[in-house]
PyMOL commands that place a pseudoatom at each C-alpha (Angstrom):
pseudoatom trace, name=CA, resn=UNK, resi=1, chain=A, elem=C, hetatm=0, pos=[70.261, -132.510, -37.164]
pseudoatom trace, name=CA, resn=UNK, resi=2, chain=A, elem=C, hetatm=0, pos=[71.924, -129.151, -37.675]
pseudoatom trace, name=CA, resn=UNK, resi=3, chain=A, elem=C, hetatm=0, pos=[75.057, -128.189, -39.322]
pseudoatom trace, name=CA, resn=UNK, resi=4, chain=A, elem=C, hetatm=0, pos=[78.343, -128.313, -37.430]
pseudoatom trace, name=CA, resn=UNK, resi=5, chain=A, elem=C, hetatm=0, pos=[80.078, -124.779, -36.389]
pseudoatom trace, name=CA, resn=UNK, resi=6, chain=A, elem=C, hetatm=0, pos=[83.506, -124.029, -35.012]
pseudoatom trace, name=CA, resn=UNK, resi=7, chain=A, elem=C, hetatm=0, pos=[81.751, -123.633, -31.564]
pseudoatom trace, name=CA, resn=UNK, resi=8, chain=A, elem=C, hetatm=0, pos=[81.039, -127.484, -31.637]
pseudoatom trace, name=CA, resn=UNK, resi=9, chain=A, elem=C, hetatm=0, pos=[84.729, -128.410, -31.304]
pseudoatom trace, name=CA, resn=UNK, resi=10, chain=A, elem=C, hetatm=0, pos=[84.407, -129.212, -27.680]
pseudoatom trace, name=CA, resn=UNK, resi=11, chain=A, elem=C, hetatm=0, pos=[81.528, -131.624, -28.050]
pseudoatom trace, name=CA, resn=UNK, resi=12, chain=A, elem=C, hetatm=0, pos=[83.148, -133.262, -31.252]
pseudoatom trace, name=CA, resn=UNK, resi=13, chain=A, elem=C, hetatm=0, pos=[86.491, -134.208, -29.525]
pseudoatom trace, name=CA, resn=UNK, resi=14, chain=A, elem=C, hetatm=0, pos=[84.148, -135.441, -26.428]
pseudoatom trace, name=CA, resn=UNK, resi=15, chain=A, elem=C, hetatm=0, pos=[82.303, -137.617, -29.016]
pseudoatom trace, name=CA, resn=UNK, resi=16, chain=A, elem=C, hetatm=0, pos=[85.674, -138.773, -30.733]
pseudoatom trace, name=CA, resn=UNK, resi=17, chain=A, elem=C, hetatm=0, pos=[87.290, -139.769, -27.278]
pseudoatom trace, name=CA, resn=UNK, resi=18, chain=A, elem=C, hetatm=0, pos=[84.114, -141.914, -26.655]
pseudoatom trace, name=CA, resn=UNK, resi=19, chain=A, elem=C, hetatm=0, pos=[84.707, -143.813, -29.593]
pseudoatom trace, name=CA, resn=UNK, resi=20, chain=A, elem=C, hetatm=0, pos=[88.289, -144.627, -28.636]
pseudoatom trace, name=CA, resn=UNK, resi=21, chain=A, elem=C, hetatm=0, pos=[87.468, -145.222, -24.967]
pseudoatom trace, name=CA, resn=UNK, resi=22, chain=A, elem=C, hetatm=0, pos=[87.301, -148.999, -25.110]
pseudoatom trace, name=CA, resn=UNK, resi=23, chain=A, elem=C, hetatm=0, pos=[90.393, -149.402, -27.323]
pseudoatom trace, name=CA, resn=UNK, resi=24, chain=A, elem=C, hetatm=0, pos=[92.427, -146.919, -24.986]
pseudoatom trace, name=CA, resn=UNK, resi=25, chain=A, elem=C, hetatm=0, pos=[91.341, -148.905, -21.797]
pseudoatom trace, name=CA, resn=UNK, resi=26, chain=A, elem=C, hetatm=0, pos=[93.574, -151.753, -22.771]
pseudoatom trace, name=CA, resn=UNK, resi=27, chain=A, elem=C, hetatm=0, pos=[96.548, -150.133, -23.587]
pseudoatom trace, name=CA, resn=UNK, resi=28, chain=A, elem=C, hetatm=0, pos=[97.322, -149.242, -19.756]
pseudoatom trace, name=CA, resn=UNK, resi=29, chain=A, elem=C, hetatm=0, pos=[97.988, -145.597, -20.306]
pseudoatom trace, name=CA, resn=UNK, resi=30, chain=A, elem=C, hetatm=0, pos=[97.779, -142.891, -17.740]
pseudoatom trace, name=CA, resn=UNK, resi=31, chain=A, elem=C, hetatm=0, pos=[94.500, -140.397, -18.292]
pseudoatom trace, name=CA, resn=UNK, resi=32, chain=A, elem=C, hetatm=0, pos=[97.305, -137.713, -19.261]
pseudoatom trace, name=CA, resn=UNK, resi=33, chain=A, elem=C, hetatm=0, pos=[98.656, -139.946, -22.104]
pseudoatom trace, name=CA, resn=UNK, resi=34, chain=A, elem=C, hetatm=0, pos=[95.357, -140.727, -23.262]
pseudoatom trace, name=CA, resn=UNK, resi=35, chain=A, elem=C, hetatm=0, pos=[94.387, -137.132, -23.353]
pseudoatom trace, name=CA, resn=UNK, resi=36, chain=A, elem=C, hetatm=0, pos=[97.474, -136.077, -25.407]
pseudoatom trace, name=CA, resn=UNK, resi=37, chain=A, elem=C, hetatm=0, pos=[96.941, -138.999, -27.675]
pseudoatom trace, name=CA, resn=UNK, resi=38, chain=A, elem=C, hetatm=0, pos=[93.473, -138.562, -28.159]
pseudoatom trace, name=CA, resn=UNK, resi=39, chain=A, elem=C, hetatm=0, pos=[93.882, -134.759, -29.066]
pseudoatom trace, name=CA, resn=UNK, resi=40, chain=A, elem=C, hetatm=0, pos=[96.561, -135.265, -31.515]
pseudoatom trace, name=CA, resn=UNK, resi=41, chain=A, elem=C, hetatm=0, pos=[94.401, -138.137, -33.186]
pseudoatom trace, name=CA, resn=UNK, resi=42, chain=A, elem=C, hetatm=0, pos=[91.236, -136.120, -33.132]
pseudoatom trace, name=CA, resn=UNK, resi=43, chain=A, elem=C, hetatm=0, pos=[93.196, -133.018, -34.681]
pseudoatom trace, name=CA, resn=UNK, resi=44, chain=A, elem=C, hetatm=0, pos=[94.528, -135.386, -37.329]
pseudoatom trace, name=CA, resn=UNK, resi=45, chain=A, elem=C, hetatm=0, pos=[91.140, -136.571, -38.345]
pseudoatom trace, name=CA, resn=UNK, resi=46, chain=A, elem=C, hetatm=0, pos=[89.533, -133.368, -38.197]
pseudoatom trace, name=CA, resn=UNK, resi=47, chain=A, elem=C, hetatm=0, pos=[92.314, -132.028, -40.737]
pseudoatom trace, name=CA, resn=UNK, resi=48, chain=A, elem=C, hetatm=0, pos=[92.067, -134.894, -42.745]
pseudoatom trace, name=CA, resn=UNK, resi=49, chain=A, elem=C, hetatm=0, pos=[88.291, -134.929, -43.217]
pseudoatom trace, name=CA, resn=UNK, resi=50, chain=A, elem=C, hetatm=0, pos=[88.333, -131.254, -43.530]
pseudoatom trace, name=CA, resn=UNK, resi=51, chain=A, elem=C, hetatm=0, pos=[90.767, -131.469, -46.541]
pseudoatom trace, name=CA, resn=UNK, resi=52, chain=A, elem=C, hetatm=0, pos=[88.971, -134.068, -48.191]
pseudoatom trace, name=CA, resn=UNK, resi=53, chain=A, elem=C, hetatm=0, pos=[85.417, -134.112, -47.674]
pseudoatom trace, name=CA, resn=UNK, resi=54, chain=A, elem=C, hetatm=0, pos=[82.763, -131.175, -48.269]
pseudoatom trace, name=CA, resn=UNK, resi=55, chain=A, elem=C, hetatm=0, pos=[81.376, -129.532, -44.997]
pseudoatom trace, name=CA, resn=UNK, resi=56, chain=A, elem=C, hetatm=0, pos=[77.723, -129.585, -46.332]
pseudoatom trace, name=CA, resn=UNK, resi=57, chain=A, elem=C, hetatm=0, pos=[77.178, -133.156, -45.317]
pseudoatom trace, name=CA, resn=UNK, resi=58, chain=A, elem=C, hetatm=0, pos=[78.783, -132.797, -41.698]
pseudoatom trace, name=CA, resn=UNK, resi=59, chain=A, elem=C, hetatm=0, pos=[75.894, -132.348, -38.987]
pseudoatom trace, name=CA, resn=UNK, resi=60, chain=A, elem=C, hetatm=0, pos=[75.371, -132.632, -35.356]
pseudoatom trace, name=CA, resn=UNK, resi=61, chain=A, elem=C, hetatm=0, pos=[72.699, -135.251, -34.183]
pseudoatom trace, name=CA, resn=UNK, resi=62, chain=A, elem=C, hetatm=0, pos=[70.578, -133.821, -31.621]
pseudoatom trace, name=CA, resn=UNK, resi=63, chain=A, elem=C, hetatm=0, pos=[67.804, -135.203, -29.250]
pseudoatom trace, name=CA, resn=UNK, resi=64, chain=A, elem=C, hetatm=0, pos=[65.708, -132.717, -27.421]
pseudoatom trace, name=CA, resn=UNK, resi=65, chain=A, elem=C, hetatm=0, pos=[67.862, -129.907, -28.505]
pseudoatom trace, name=CA, resn=UNK, resi=66, chain=A, elem=C, hetatm=0, pos=[71.018, -131.619, -27.008]
pseudoatom trace, name=CA, resn=UNK, resi=67, chain=A, elem=C, hetatm=0, pos=[73.976, -132.674, -29.096]
pseudoatom trace, name=CA, resn=UNK, resi=68, chain=A, elem=C, hetatm=0, pos=[74.362, -136.592, -29.062]
pseudoatom trace, name=CA, resn=UNK, resi=69, chain=A, elem=C, hetatm=0, pos=[76.414, -137.712, -32.032]
pseudoatom trace, name=CA, resn=UNK, resi=70, chain=A, elem=C, hetatm=0, pos=[77.360, -136.691, -35.712]
pseudoatom trace, name=CA, resn=UNK, resi=71, chain=A, elem=C, hetatm=0, pos=[76.961, -137.742, -39.144]
pseudoatom trace, name=CA, resn=UNK, resi=72, chain=A, elem=C, hetatm=0, pos=[79.195, -136.932, -42.389]
pseudoatom trace, name=CA, resn=UNK, resi=73, chain=A, elem=C, hetatm=0, pos=[77.763, -137.768, -45.463]
pseudoatom trace, name=CA, resn=UNK, resi=74, chain=A, elem=C, hetatm=0, pos=[79.177, -137.105, -49.008]
pseudoatom trace, name=CA, resn=UNK, resi=75, chain=A, elem=C, hetatm=0, pos=[76.457, -137.198, -51.541]
pseudoatom trace, name=CA, resn=UNK, resi=76, chain=A, elem=C, hetatm=0, pos=[77.586, -137.417, -55.534]
pseudoatom trace, name=CA, resn=UNK, resi=77, chain=A, elem=C, hetatm=0, pos=[75.635, -138.506, -58.505]
pseudoatom trace, name=CA, resn=UNK, resi=78, chain=A, elem=C, hetatm=0, pos=[77.112, -142.087, -58.020]
pseudoatom trace, name=CA, resn=UNK, resi=79, chain=A, elem=C, hetatm=0, pos=[77.058, -142.879, -54.375]
pseudoatom trace, name=CA, resn=UNK, resi=80, chain=A, elem=C, hetatm=0, pos=[76.498, -141.608, -50.850]
pseudoatom trace, name=CA, resn=UNK, resi=81, chain=A, elem=C, hetatm=0, pos=[79.714, -142.025, -48.784]
pseudoatom trace, name=CA, resn=UNK, resi=82, chain=A, elem=C, hetatm=0, pos=[78.765, -142.219, -44.980]
pseudoatom trace, name=CA, resn=UNK, resi=83, chain=A, elem=C, hetatm=0, pos=[82.070, -140.563, -43.818]
pseudoatom trace, name=CA, resn=UNK, resi=84, chain=A, elem=C, hetatm=0, pos=[81.203, -141.172, -40.157]
pseudoatom trace, name=CA, resn=UNK, resi=85, chain=A, elem=C, hetatm=0, pos=[78.298, -141.663, -37.949]
pseudoatom trace, name=CA, resn=UNK, resi=86, chain=A, elem=C, hetatm=0, pos=[78.893, -141.917, -34.372]
pseudoatom trace, name=CA, resn=UNK, resi=87, chain=A, elem=C, hetatm=0, pos=[76.642, -141.593, -31.079]
pseudoatom trace, name=CA, resn=UNK, resi=88, chain=A, elem=C, hetatm=0, pos=[77.659, -140.656, -27.520]
pseudoatom trace, name=CA, resn=UNK, resi=89, chain=A, elem=C, hetatm=0, pos=[77.373, -144.080, -25.483]
pseudoatom trace, name=CA, resn=UNK, resi=90, chain=A, elem=C, hetatm=0, pos=[74.484, -143.104, -23.622]
pseudoatom trace, name=CA, resn=UNK, resi=91, chain=A, elem=C, hetatm=0, pos=[72.497, -142.755, -26.894]
pseudoatom trace, name=CA, resn=UNK, resi=92, chain=A, elem=C, hetatm=0, pos=[73.781, -146.173, -28.295]
pseudoatom trace, name=CA, resn=UNK, resi=93, chain=A, elem=C, hetatm=0, pos=[71.478, -149.111, -28.301]
pseudoatom trace, name=CA, resn=UNK, resi=94, chain=A, elem=C, hetatm=0, pos=[68.325, -147.118, -28.205]
pseudoatom trace, name=CA, resn=UNK, resi=95, chain=A, elem=C, hetatm=0, pos=[67.429, -147.512, -32.074]
pseudoatom trace, name=CA, resn=UNK, resi=96, chain=A, elem=C, hetatm=0, pos=[68.702, -144.037, -32.770]
pseudoatom trace, name=CA, resn=UNK, resi=97, chain=A, elem=C, hetatm=0, pos=[71.515, -145.557, -35.120]
pseudoatom trace, name=CA, resn=UNK, resi=98, chain=A, elem=C, hetatm=0, pos=[69.222, -147.606, -36.988]
pseudoatom trace, name=CA, resn=UNK, resi=99, chain=A, elem=C, hetatm=0, pos=[66.803, -144.943, -37.625]
pseudoatom trace, name=CA, resn=UNK, resi=100, chain=A, elem=C, hetatm=0, pos=[69.697, -142.632, -38.987]
pseudoatom trace, name=CA, resn=UNK, resi=101, chain=A, elem=C, hetatm=0, pos=[71.009, -145.324, -41.171]
pseudoatom trace, name=CA, resn=UNK, resi=102, chain=A, elem=C, hetatm=0, pos=[67.776, -146.066, -42.605]
pseudoatom trace, name=CA, resn=UNK, resi=103, chain=A, elem=C, hetatm=0, pos=[67.223, -142.670, -43.405]
pseudoatom trace, name=CA, resn=UNK, resi=104, chain=A, elem=C, hetatm=0, pos=[70.369, -142.553, -45.193]
pseudoatom trace, name=CA, resn=UNK, resi=105, chain=A, elem=C, hetatm=0, pos=[69.436, -146.013, -46.933]
pseudoatom trace, name=CA, resn=UNK, resi=106, chain=A, elem=C, hetatm=0, pos=[65.848, -144.439, -47.882]
pseudoatom trace, name=CA, resn=UNK, resi=107, chain=A, elem=C, hetatm=0, pos=[67.338, -141.202, -49.326]
pseudoatom trace, name=CA, resn=UNK, resi=108, chain=A, elem=C, hetatm=0, pos=[70.160, -143.246, -51.491]
pseudoatom trace, name=CA, resn=UNK, resi=109, chain=A, elem=C, hetatm=0, pos=[67.243, -145.475, -52.703]
pseudoatom trace, name=CA, resn=UNK, resi=110, chain=A, elem=C, hetatm=0, pos=[65.326, -142.342, -53.942]
pseudoatom trace, name=CA, resn=UNK, resi=111, chain=A, elem=C, hetatm=0, pos=[68.465, -141.165, -55.616]
pseudoatom trace, name=CA, resn=UNK, resi=112, chain=A, elem=C, hetatm=0, pos=[68.951, -144.730, -57.034]
pseudoatom trace, name=CA, resn=UNK, resi=113, chain=A, elem=C, hetatm=0, pos=[72.669, -144.566, -55.497]
pseudoatom trace, name=CA, resn=UNK, resi=114, chain=A, elem=C, hetatm=0, pos=[74.605, -147.051, -53.421]
pseudoatom trace, name=CA, resn=UNK, resi=115, chain=A, elem=C, hetatm=0, pos=[75.674, -146.392, -49.730]
pseudoatom trace, name=CA, resn=UNK, resi=116, chain=A, elem=C, hetatm=0, pos=[79.559, -146.850, -49.153]
pseudoatom trace, name=CA, resn=UNK, resi=117, chain=A, elem=C, hetatm=0, pos=[81.376, -146.828, -45.520]
pseudoatom trace, name=CA, resn=UNK, resi=118, chain=A, elem=C, hetatm=0, pos=[84.363, -147.951, -43.748]
pseudoatom trace, name=CA, resn=UNK, resi=119, chain=A, elem=C, hetatm=0, pos=[84.377, -149.328, -40.376]
pseudoatom trace, name=CA, resn=UNK, resi=120, chain=A, elem=C, hetatm=0, pos=[86.905, -150.968, -38.218]
pseudoatom trace, name=CA, resn=UNK, resi=121, chain=A, elem=C, hetatm=0, pos=[86.551, -154.642, -37.876]
pseudoatom trace, name=CA, resn=UNK, resi=122, chain=A, elem=C, hetatm=0, pos=[85.903, -154.467, -34.099]
pseudoatom trace, name=CA, resn=UNK, resi=123, chain=A, elem=C, hetatm=0, pos=[83.589, -151.767, -34.120]
pseudoatom trace, name=CA, resn=UNK, resi=124, chain=A, elem=C, hetatm=0, pos=[80.100, -153.061, -32.729]
pseudoatom trace, name=CA, resn=UNK, resi=125, chain=A, elem=C, hetatm=0, pos=[78.283, -150.646, -35.421]
pseudoatom trace, name=CA, resn=UNK, resi=126, chain=A, elem=C, hetatm=0, pos=[79.488, -153.698, -38.115]
pseudoatom trace, name=CA, resn=UNK, resi=127, chain=A, elem=C, hetatm=0, pos=[76.665, -155.569, -36.594]
pseudoatom trace, name=CA, resn=UNK, resi=128, chain=A, elem=C, hetatm=0, pos=[74.289, -152.527, -37.389]
pseudoatom trace, name=CA, resn=UNK, resi=129, chain=A, elem=C, hetatm=0, pos=[75.359, -152.343, -40.914]
pseudoatom trace, name=CA, resn=UNK, resi=130, chain=A, elem=C, hetatm=0, pos=[75.379, -156.172, -41.661]
pseudoatom trace, name=CA, resn=UNK, resi=131, chain=A, elem=C, hetatm=0, pos=[71.748, -156.226, -40.300]
pseudoatom trace, name=CA, resn=UNK, resi=132, chain=A, elem=C, hetatm=0, pos=[70.822, -153.538, -42.655]
pseudoatom trace, name=CA, resn=UNK, resi=133, chain=A, elem=C, hetatm=0, pos=[72.218, -155.255, -45.806]
pseudoatom trace, name=CA, resn=UNK, resi=134, chain=A, elem=C, hetatm=0, pos=[75.649, -153.786, -46.006]
pseudoatom trace, name=CA, resn=UNK, resi=135, chain=A, elem=C, hetatm=0, pos=[77.911, -156.071, -47.717]
pseudoatom trace, name=CA, resn=UNK, resi=136, chain=A, elem=C, hetatm=0, pos=[82.056, -156.183, -47.917]
pseudoatom trace, name=CA, resn=UNK, resi=137, chain=A, elem=C, hetatm=0, pos=[83.499, -154.629, -51.148]
pseudoatom trace, name=CA, resn=UNK, resi=138, chain=A, elem=C, hetatm=0, pos=[85.278, -157.220, -52.930]
pseudoatom trace, name=CA, resn=UNK, resi=139, chain=A, elem=C, hetatm=0, pos=[88.958, -156.731, -52.200]
pseudoatom trace, name=CA, resn=UNK, resi=140, chain=A, elem=C, hetatm=0, pos=[88.523, -155.235, -48.852]
pseudoatom trace, name=CA, resn=UNK, resi=141, chain=A, elem=C, hetatm=0, pos=[88.924, -158.155, -46.792]
pseudoatom trace, name=CA, resn=UNK, resi=142, chain=A, elem=C, hetatm=0, pos=[92.543, -157.647, -46.652]
pseudoatom trace, name=CA, resn=UNK, resi=143, chain=A, elem=C, hetatm=0, pos=[94.741, -157.182, -43.544]
pseudoatom trace, name=CA, resn=UNK, resi=144, chain=A, elem=C, hetatm=0, pos=[93.509, -153.623, -42.872]
pseudoatom trace, name=CA, resn=UNK, resi=145, chain=A, elem=C, hetatm=0, pos=[91.880, -152.707, -39.735]
pseudoatom trace, name=CA, resn=UNK, resi=146, chain=A, elem=C, hetatm=0, pos=[88.928, -151.170, -41.902]
pseudoatom trace, name=CA, resn=UNK, resi=147, chain=A, elem=C, hetatm=0, pos=[86.357, -153.116, -43.772]
pseudoatom trace, name=CA, resn=UNK, resi=148, chain=A, elem=C, hetatm=0, pos=[84.658, -151.154, -46.879]
pseudoatom trace, name=CA, resn=UNK, resi=149, chain=A, elem=C, hetatm=0, pos=[80.969, -151.877, -46.778]
pseudoatom trace, name=CA, resn=UNK, resi=150, chain=A, elem=C, hetatm=0, pos=[78.594, -151.120, -49.638]
pseudoatom trace, name=CA, resn=UNK, resi=151, chain=A, elem=C, hetatm=0, pos=[74.614, -151.364, -49.755]
pseudoatom trace, name=CA, resn=UNK, resi=152, chain=A, elem=C, hetatm=0, pos=[72.597, -150.873, -52.864]
pseudoatom trace, name=CA, resn=UNK, resi=153, chain=A, elem=C, hetatm=0, pos=[68.893, -150.541, -52.571]
pseudoatom trace, name=CA, resn=UNK, resi=154, chain=A, elem=C, hetatm=0, pos=[66.987, -153.774, -54.444]
pseudoatom trace, name=CA, resn=UNK, resi=155, chain=A, elem=C, hetatm=0, pos=[66.093, -153.561, -57.992]
pseudoatom trace, name=CA, resn=UNK, resi=156, chain=A, elem=C, hetatm=0, pos=[62.851, -151.923, -58.626]
pseudoatom trace, name=CA, resn=UNK, resi=157, chain=A, elem=C, hetatm=0, pos=[62.851, -150.316, -55.383]
pseudoatom trace, name=CA, resn=UNK, resi=158, chain=A, elem=C, hetatm=0, pos=[62.705, -146.569, -56.116]
pseudoatom trace, name=CA, resn=UNK, resi=159, chain=A, elem=C, hetatm=0, pos=[62.135, -145.366, -52.457]
pseudoatom trace, name=CA, resn=UNK, resi=160, chain=A, elem=C, hetatm=0, pos=[58.833, -143.884, -53.704]
pseudoatom trace, name=CA, resn=UNK, resi=161, chain=A, elem=C, hetatm=0, pos=[56.749, -147.271, -52.664]
pseudoatom trace, name=CA, resn=UNK, resi=162, chain=A, elem=C, hetatm=0, pos=[55.844, -147.309, -56.365]
pseudoatom trace, name=CA, resn=UNK, resi=163, chain=A, elem=C, hetatm=0, pos=[58.773, -149.514, -57.401]
for i in range(1, 163): cmd.bond("trace and resi %d" % i, "trace and resi %d" % (i + 1))
show_as sticks, trace
zoom trace
């Protein structure tokens, strides 16, 4: 992992577009229409995240020196918020997301804080999160396309192996 820089914007757009490809494929739009929509949405998301989240937790995920994804965490004394974790399709389904999520959980366990995230209900990553013990936050099961999930280490687990 390494911090995100301004020079990474092109990769971040490509990554963002890859996360929306399945959704857009069903809309019947031309490639030009998709490009305009994706750029607009990417810019809106980037501005929104930059306005409310600290850049310190924004990192690129690299494999053998090549960018394959991003992770954005906001760590506080009360919780770890997983703002975003995304991998290029070529690096999904190989255990990388699992390793990243386990590392986040281990860090949160040591800090004795829960991990919270939001995920769209149709996102395949929802299966990953539920396999790793994330549970819906009461009240988040509304008509929203997003589901808020929370994970808390079991009582007595300090992340040190000592309880």
